[in-house]
MIDOSE-1310 file (N, C-alpha, C; in nm, 2 decimals, decimal comma, always signed):
residues 179
mksq	-1,55/-0,84/-3,19/-1,59/-0,78/-3,07/-1,57/-0,86/-2,95; -1,61/-0,99/-2,96/-1,59/-1,08/-2,85/-1,44/-1,10/-2,81; -1,36/-1,10/-2,91/-1,21/-1,11/-2,89/-1,16/-0,99/-2,80; -1,21/-0,87/-2,83/-1,17/-0,75/-2,76/-1,22/-0,77/-2,61
qkdv	-1,34/-0,81/-2,59/-1,39/-0,83/-2,45/-1,31/-0,93/-2,38; -1,27/-1,04/-2,45/-1,19/-1,15/-2,38/-1,06/-1,09/-2,34; -0,99/-1,01/-2,43/-0,86/-0,96/-2,40/-0,87/-0,86/-2,28; -0,98/-0,78/-2,27/-0,99/-0,69/-2,16/-1,01/-0,77/-2,03
qqnk	-1,09/-0,88/-2,03/-1,11/-0,96/-1,91/-0,99/-1,03/-1,87; -0,90/-1,08/-1,97/-0,78/-1,14/-1,93/-0,68/-1,05/-1,86; -0,69/-0,92/-1,89/-0,60/-0,82/-1,83/-0,65/-0,78/-1,69; -0,77/-0,83/-1,65/-0,82/-0,79/-1,51/-0,74/-0,87/-1,41
llya	-0,72/-0,80/-1,30/-0,65/-0,86/-1,18/-0,74/-0,95/-1,11; -0,69/-1,04/-1,03/-0,77/-1,13/-0,95/-0,77/-1,07/-0,80; -0,89/-1,05/-0,75/-0,90/-0,99/-0,62/-0,96/-1,09/-0,52; -0,93/-1,08/-0,40/-0,99/-1,16/-0,29/-1,05/-1,06/-0,19
lviy	-1,18/-1,07/-0,18/-1,26/-0,98/-0,09/-1,29/-1,06/+0,03; -1,24/-1,03/+0,15/-1,27/-1,10/+0,27/-1,36/-1,01/+0,36; -1,48/-1,05/+0,39/-1,58/-0,98/+0,46/-1,58/-1,03/+0,61; -1,55/-0,95/+0,70/-1,54/-0,99/+0,84/-1,67/-0,95/+0,91
dtpd	-1,73/-1,04/+0,97/-1,85/-1,02/+1,06/-1,81/-1,00/+1,20; -1,90/-0,96/+1,28/-1,87/-0,94/+1,43/-1,91/-1,07/+1,50; -1,84/-1,11/+1,60/-1,88/-1,23/+1,67/-2,01/-1,22/+1,75; -2,05/-1,10/+1,79/-2,17/-1,08/+1,87/-2,26/-0,98/+1,80
gdsd	-2,38/-0,99/+1,84/-2,48/-0,89/+1,79/-2,53/-0,93/+1,65; -2,63/-0,85/+1,61/-2,69/-0,87/+1,47/-2,61/-0,80/+1,37; -2,60/-0,86/+1,25/-2,53/-0,80/+1,14/-2,63/-0,79/+1,03; -2,61/-0,68/+0,95/-2,70/-0,66/+0,84/-2,64/-0,74/+0,72
iqki	-2,66/-0,87/+0,72/-2,61/-0,95/+0,61/-2,68/-0,94/+0,48; -2,80/-0,89/+0,48/-2,87/-0,87/+0,36/-2,81/-0,75/+0,29; -2,77/-0,64/+0,36/-2,71/-0,53/+0,30/-2,58/-0,56/+0,24; -2,50/-0,64/+0,31/-2,37/-0,67/+0,25/-2,39/-0,76/+0,13
tndv	-2,49/-0,85/+0,13/-2,51/-0,93/+0,02/-2,55/-0,85/-0,10; -2,64/-0,75/-0,08/-2,68/-0,66/-0,19/-2,56/-0,58/-0,25; -2,47/-0,53/-0,16/-2,35/-0,46/-0,20/-2,26/-0,55/-0,29; -2,24/-0,68/-0,25/-2,16/-0,77/-0,32/-2,22/-0,80/-0,46
lnid	-2,35/-0,82/-0,46/-2,42/-0,85/-0,58/-2,41/-0,74/-0,68; -2,39/-0,62/-0,63/-2,39/-0,50/-0,72/-2,25/-0,47/-0,77; -2,15/-0,55/-0,73/-2,01/-0,53/-0,77/-2,00/-0,55/-0,92; -1,95/-0,46/-1,00/-1,93/-0,47/-1,14/-1,79/-0,52/-1,17
ypsd	-1,77/-0,65/-1,17/-1,64/-0,70/-1,20/-1,66/-0,85/-1,24; -1,57/-0,90/-1,33/-1,59/-1,04/-1,38/-1,59/-1,14/-1,26; -1,69/-1,22/-1,26/-1,70/-1,32/-1,14/-1,59/-1,41/-1,13; -1,52/-1,44/-1,24/-1,41/-1,54/-1,23/-1,28/-1,47/-1,18
klki	-1,28/-1,34/-1,16/-1,17/-1,26/-1,12/-1,19/-1,20/-0,98; -1,28/-1,26/-0,90/-1,31/-1,21/-0,77/-1,34/-1,33/-0,68; -1,26/-1,35/-0,57/-1,29/-1,45/-0,47/-1,36/-1,37/-0,35; -1,46/-1,43/-0,30/-1,53/-1,37/-0,19/-1,54/-1,46/-0,07
iins	-1,48/-1,42/+0,04/-1,49/-1,50/+0,16/-1,57/-1,42/+0,27; -1,67/-1,49/+0,32/-1,76/-1,43/+0,42/-1,71/-1,50/+0,55; -1,66/-1,42/+0,64/-1,60/-1,47/+0,76/-1,69/-1,44/+0,88; -1,76/-1,54/+0,93/-1,86/-1,51/+1,04/-1,83/-1,61/+1,16
yisp	-1,93/-1,61/+1,25/-1,91/-1,69/+1,37/-2,03/-1,78/+1,40; -2,00/-1,89/+1,47/-2,11/-1,97/+1,52/-2,14/-1,92/+1,66; -2,27/-1,87/+1,67/-2,31/-1,81/+1,80/-2,46/-1,82/+1,81; -2,51/-1,83/+1,93/-2,65/-1,83/+1,95/-2,72/-1,70/+1,90
kknv	-2,64/-1,60/+1,89/-2,70/-1,47/+1,84/-2,71/-1,46/+1,69; -2,66/-1,56/+1,62/-2,66/-1,56/+1,48/-2,73/-1,68/+1,42; -2,81/-1,66/+1,31/-2,88/-1,77/+1,25/-2,79/-1,81/+1,13; -2,73/-1,93/+1,15/-2,63/-1,98/+1,05/-2,71/-2,00/+0,92
ndyv	-2,83/-2,05/+0,92/-2,91/-2,07/+0,80/-2,92/-1,94/+0,71; -2,93/-1,83/+0,78/-2,93/-1,70/+0,70/-2,80/-1,68/+0,63; -2,69/-1,71/+0,69/-2,56/-1,69/+0,63/-2,54/-1,79/+0,52; -2,58/-1,91/+0,54/-2,57/-2,01/+0,43/-2,66/-1,97/+0,31
nltn	-2,78/-1,93/+0,33/-2,87/-1,89/+0,22/-2,82/-1,77/+0,15; -2,77/-1,67/+0,22/-2,72/-1,55/+0,15/-2,59/-1,58/+0,08; -2,51/-1,67/+0,13/-2,38/-1,71/+0,06/-2,42/-1,78/-0,07; -2,52/-1,86/-0,06/-2,57/-1,93/-0,18/-2,62/-1,83/-0,29
viik	-2,68/-1,73/-0,25/-2,72/-1,62/-0,34/-2,60/-1,56/-0,41; -2,50/-1,53/-0,33/-2,38/-1,47/-0,38/-2,31/-1,57/-0,48; -2,31/-1,69/-0,44/-2,24/-1,80/-0,53/-2,30/-1,80/-0,67; -2,43/-1,77/-0,68/-2,50/-1,77/-0,81/-2,43/-1,67/-0,91
nfkn	-2,38/-1,56/-0,85/-2,31/-1,45/-0,93/-2,16/-1,47/-0,93; -2,11/-1,51/-0,81/-1,96/-1,52/-0,80/-1,93/-1,66/-0,75; -1,89/-1,75/-0,84/-1,87/-1,89/-0,81/-1,76/-1,91/-0,71; -1,67/-1,82/-0,69/-1,56/-1,83/-0,59/-1,60/-1,77/-0,46
arll	-1,71/-1,79/-0,41/-1,76/-1,74/-0,28/-1,76/-1,85/-0,18; -1,72/-1,82/-0,06/-1,71/-1,92/+0,05/-1,76/-1,85/+0,18; -1,82/-1,94/+0,26/-1,86/-1,90/+0,40/-1,77/-1,97/+0,50; -1,71/-1,90/+0,58/-1,63/-1,96/+0,69/-1,69/-1,92/+0,82
lnkt	-1,72/-2,03/+0,90/-1,78/-2,01/+1,04/-1,67/-2,04/+1,14; -1,65/-1,94/+1,23/-1,55/-1,95/+1,33/-1,62/-1,96/+1,47; -1,55/-2,03/+1,56/-1,60/-2,03/+1,70/-1,57/-1,89/+1,75; -1,66/-1,84/+1,85/-1,64/-1,71/+1,90/-1,52/-1,69/+1,98
dcni	-1,45/-1,80/+2,02/-1,33/-1,79/+2,10/-1,20/-1,80/+2,02; -1,22/-1,81/+1,89/-1,10/-1,82/+1,80/-1,01/-1,69/+1,82; -0,88/-1,71/+1,81/-0,80/-1,59/+1,82/-0,78/-1,53/+1,68; -0,74/-1,40/+1,68/-0,73/-1,32/+1,55/-0,64/-1,39/+1,45
peid	-0,51/-1,44/+1,48/-0,43/-1,50/+1,38/-0,50/-1,62/+1,32; -0,57/-1,70/+1,40/-0,64/-1,82/+1,34/-0,75/-1,78/+1,24; -0,82/-1,68/+1,28/-0,93/-1,63/+1,19/-0,87/-1,57/+1,06; -0,77/-1,49/+1,08/-0,70/-1,43/+0,96/-0,65/-1,54/+0,87
fnaf	-0,58/-1,64/+0,93/-0,52/-1,75/+0,85/-0,63/-1,83/+0,78; -0,74/-1,86/+0,85/-0,85/-1,94/+0,78/-0,91/-1,86/+0,66; -0,92/-1,73/+0,68/-0,98/-1,65/+0,57/-0,88/-1,63/+0,45; -0,76/-1,58/+0,49/-0,67/-1,54/+0,38/-0,60/-1,66/+0,31
skcq	-0,60/-1,78/+0,38/-0,54/-1,90/+0,31/-0,62/-1,94/+0,19; -0,75/-1,89/+0,19/-0,84/-1,92/+0,07/-0,82/-1,83/-0,04; -0,72/-1,73/-0,02/-0,71/-1,63/-0,12/-0,58/-1,64/-0,20; -0,52/-1,75/-0,20/-0,40/-1,77/-0,28/-0,42/-1,74/-0,42
nany	-0,32/-1,69/-0,49/-0,32/-1,65/-0,63/-0,39/-1,52/-0,66; -0,45/-1,46/-0,56/-0,50/-1,33/-0,58/-0,39/-1,22/-0,60; -0,42/-1,12/-0,68/-0,32/-1,01/-0,69/-0,33/-0,92/-0,58; -0,45/-0,89/-0,53/-0,48/-0,80/-0,42/-0,57/-0,87/-0,32
lvkm	-0,55/-0,83/-0,19/-0,64/-0,87/-0,08/-0,71/-0,75/-0,03; -0,84/-0,77/-0,01/-0,92/-0,66/+0,04/-1,00/-0,71/+0,16; -0,99/-0,65/+0,27/-1,06/-0,68/+0,39/-1,16/-0,57/+0,42; -1,28/-0,61/+0,44/-1,38/-0,51/+0,49/-1,47/-0,57/+0,60
nidq	-1,52/-0,48/+0,68/-1,61/-0,53/+0,78/-1,75/-0,53/+0,73; -1,84/-0,62/+0,79/-1,97/-0,64/+0,74/-2,06/-0,51/+0,74; -2,02/-0,42/+0,82/-2,10/-0,29/+0,83/-2,05/-0,19/+0,73; -1,95/-0,22/+0,65/-1,90/-0,12/+0,55/-1,97/-0,14/+0,42
sidk	-1,96/-0,05/+0,33/-2,02/-0,05/+0,20/-1,91/-0,04/+0,10; -1,91/-0,12/-0,01/-1,81/-0,12/-0,11/-1,87/-0,06/-0,24; -1,80/+0,03/-0,31/-1,85/+0,09/-0,43/-1,85/-0,02/-0,54; -1,95/-0,02/-0,62/-1,97/-0,12/-0,73/-1,85/-0,12/-0,83
dyfn	-1,78/-0,01/-0,84/-1,67/+0,00/-0,93/-1,53/-0,01/-0,86; -1,53/-0,04/-0,74/-1,41/-0,05/-0,66/-1,29/-0,12/-0,73; -1,32/-0,24/-0,78/-1,22/-0,32/-0,84/-1,18/-0,27/-0,98; -1,28/-0,23/-1,05/-1,24/-0,17/-1,18/-1,16/-0,04/-1,17
ninn	-1,19/+0,04/-1,07/-1,11/+0,16/-1,04/-0,96/+0,12/-1,01; -0,94/+0,03/-0,93/-0,80/-0,02/-0,90/-0,74/-0,07/-1,02; -0,81/-0,16/-1,09/-0,76/-0,22/-1,21/-0,71/-0,11/-1,31; -0,79/-0,01/-1,33/-0,75/+0,10/-1,42/-0,62/+0,17/-1,38
itte	-0,61/+0,20/-1,25/-0,49/+0,27/-1,20/-0,37/+0,18/-1,21; -0,38/+0,05/-1,18/-0,26/-0,04/-1,18/-0,21/-0,05/-1,33; -0,30/-0,04/-1,42/-0,26/-0,05/-1,56/-0,16/+0,07/-1,59; -0,18/+0,18/-1,53/-0,10/+0,30/-1,55/+0,03/+0,30/-1,46
kgnd	+0,01/+0,26/-1,33/+0,11/+0,28/-1,23/+0,18/+0,16/-1,18; +0,13/+0,04/-1,21/+0,19/-0,08/-1,16/+0,11/-0,15/-1,05; +0,16/-0,27/-1,01/+0,08/-0,35/-0,91/+0,13/-0,35/-0,77; +0,22/-0,25/-0,73/+0,27/-0,25/-0,60/+0,21/-0,13/-0,52
iifc	+0,09/-0,08/-0,56/+0,03/+0,03/-0,49/-0,08/-0,02/-0,39; -0,09/+0,04/-0,28/-0,19/+0,01/-0,18/-0,31/+0,12/-0,21; -0,43/+0,07/-0,22/-0,54/+0,15/-0,25/-0,64/+0,16/-0,14; -0,70/+0,27/-0,12/-0,80/+0,29/-0,02/-0,92/+0,37/-0,07
qndi	-1,04/+0,32/-0,04/-1,16/+0,40/-0,07/-1,26/+0,37/+0,04; -1,31/+0,48/+0,11/-1,40/+0,47/+0,22/-1,36/+0,37/+0,32; -1,23/+0,37/+0,36/-1,17/+0,29/+0,46/-1,17/+0,14/+0,42; -1,18/+0,11/+0,30/-1,16/-0,03/+0,25/-1,03/-0,03/+0,17
taip	-0,94/-0,11/+0,21/-0,80/-0,11/+0,16/-0,77/-0,23/+0,08; -0,71/-0,21/-0,04/-0,66/-0,32/-0,12/-0,51/-0,33/-0,12; -0,46/-0,44/-0,07/-0,31/-0,45/-0,06/-0,26/-0,57/-0,15; -0,15/-0,54/-0,22/-0,10/-0,65/-0,31/-0,07/-0,77/-0,22
yniv	-0,10/-0,89/-0,27/-0,08/-1,02/-0,20/+0,06/-1,04/-0,16; +0,15/-1,00/-0,25/+0,30/-1,02/-0,22/+0,34/-0,94/-0,11; +0,28/-0,82/-0,09/+0,32/-0,73/+0,02/+0,26/-0,79/+0,15; +0,14/-0,84/+0,15/+0,08/-0,90/+0,27/+0,17/-1,02/+0,31
skny	+0,20/-1,11/+0,21/+0,27/-1,23/+0,25/+0,41/-1,20/+0,31; +0,47/-1,09/+0,27/+0,60/-1,05/+0,33/+0,59/-0,99/+0,46; +0,48/-0,93/+0,50/+0,46/-0,85/+0,62/+0,37/-0,91/+0,73; +0,28/-1,00/+0,70/+0,18/-1,04/+0,79/+0,24/-1,11/+0,92
lmfn	+0,35/-1,19/+0,90/+0,40/-1,26/+1,02/+0,47/-1,17/+1,12; +0,50/-1,04/+1,08/+0,55/-0,95/+1,18/+0,45/-0,90/+1,28; +0,32/-0,92/+1,24/+0,21/-0,87/+1,32/+0,11/-0,98/+1,37; +0,09/-1,08/+1,29/-0,01/-1,18/+1,32/-0,15/-1,12/+1,35
dynl	-0,17/-1,01/+1,28/-0,30/-0,94/+1,29/-0,32/-0,85/+1,17; -0,41/-0,89/+1,08/-0,43/-0,82/+0,95/-0,45/-0,67/+0,97; -0,53/-0,63/+1,07/-0,56/-0,48/+1,09/-0,43/-0,41/+1,13; -0,35/-0,46/+1,22/-0,23/-0,40/+1,26/-0,13/-0,39/+1,14
meky	-0,12/-0,49/+1,06/-0,04/-0,49/+0,94/-0,08/-0,39/+0,84; -0,22/-0,39/+0,82/-0,27/-0,29/+0,72/-0,24/-0,15/+0,76; -0,26/-0,11/+0,89/-0,23/+0,02/+0,94/-0,08/+0,06/+0,91; +0,01/-0,03/+0,95/+0,15/-0,01/+0,92/+0,18/+0,01/+0,77
liei	+0,13/-0,08/+0,69/+0,15/-0,07/+0,55/+0,10/+0,06/+0,48; -0,01/+0,10/+0,53/-0,07/+0,23/+0,48/+0,03/+0,34/+0,52; +0,08/+0,35/+0,64/+0,17/+0,45/+0,68/+0,29/+0,45/+0,59; +0,35/+0,33/+0,57/+0,47/+0,32/+0,49/+0,45/+0,36/+0,35
skkn	+0,34/+0,31/+0,29/+0,31/+0,34/+0,15/+0,28/+0,49/+0,13; +0,23/+0,56/+0,23/+0,21/+0,70/+0,21/+0,34/+0,77/+0,21; +0,43/+0,73/+0,29/+0,57/+0,79/+0,30/+0,65/+0,76/+0,17; +0,63/+0,64/+0,11/+0,71/+0,61/-0,01/+0,64/+0,63/-0,14
gsfe	+0,52/+0,69/-0,14/+0,45/+0,73/-0,26/+0,38/+0,61/-0,33; +0,36/+0,50/-0,26/+0,29/+0,39/-0,32/+0,15/+0,37/-0,26; +0,08/+0,48/-0,22/-0,05/+0,48/-0,17/-0,14/+0,56/-0,26; -0,26/+0,51/-0,29/-0,35/+0,58/-0,37/-0,49/+0,58/-0,31
eit	-0,54/+0,70/-0,28/-0,68/+0,72/-0,23/-0,77/+0,73/-0,36; -0,87/+0,64/-0,36/-0,97/+0,64/-0,47/-1,08/+0,73/-0,43; -1,12/+0,82/-0,51/-1,23/+0,91/-0,48/-1,35/+0,87/-0,56
């Protein structure tokens, strides 16, 4: 039985989840922490990057403490703190450079919610249809790493690239909406 479980886990894709905070205002970091802790996916197959800002409006200790809570379940979790005047390409680079070797990159905003089975759902579909599909569920998009690496430099902005890739993938049949 353990051998079957090990085989199933070895067939799981590696995902990188990058959570973007806002530079100003309060963020419900407790809610996103709870969402992340509820994810049903092997911890060694998920990298989590929390991308926030150093600002007088934010309590850095709260972010550190909640990141440490996440690390207890997902050892590949990291907190990145950016200056509020950092430009978008620099912030994207700092976050996504920590995601090498992932099969899929997933960017979400701190105010979004992720389904606990999000990664399992994608994994099941890729088993049937292959690994070059772009997935979306509740405005959270998973894009294959190789597609991001080929396209990001045309935009130097992950959001603009994502919008373009979704349009293209819908036209060529490589887009899958998860319900």
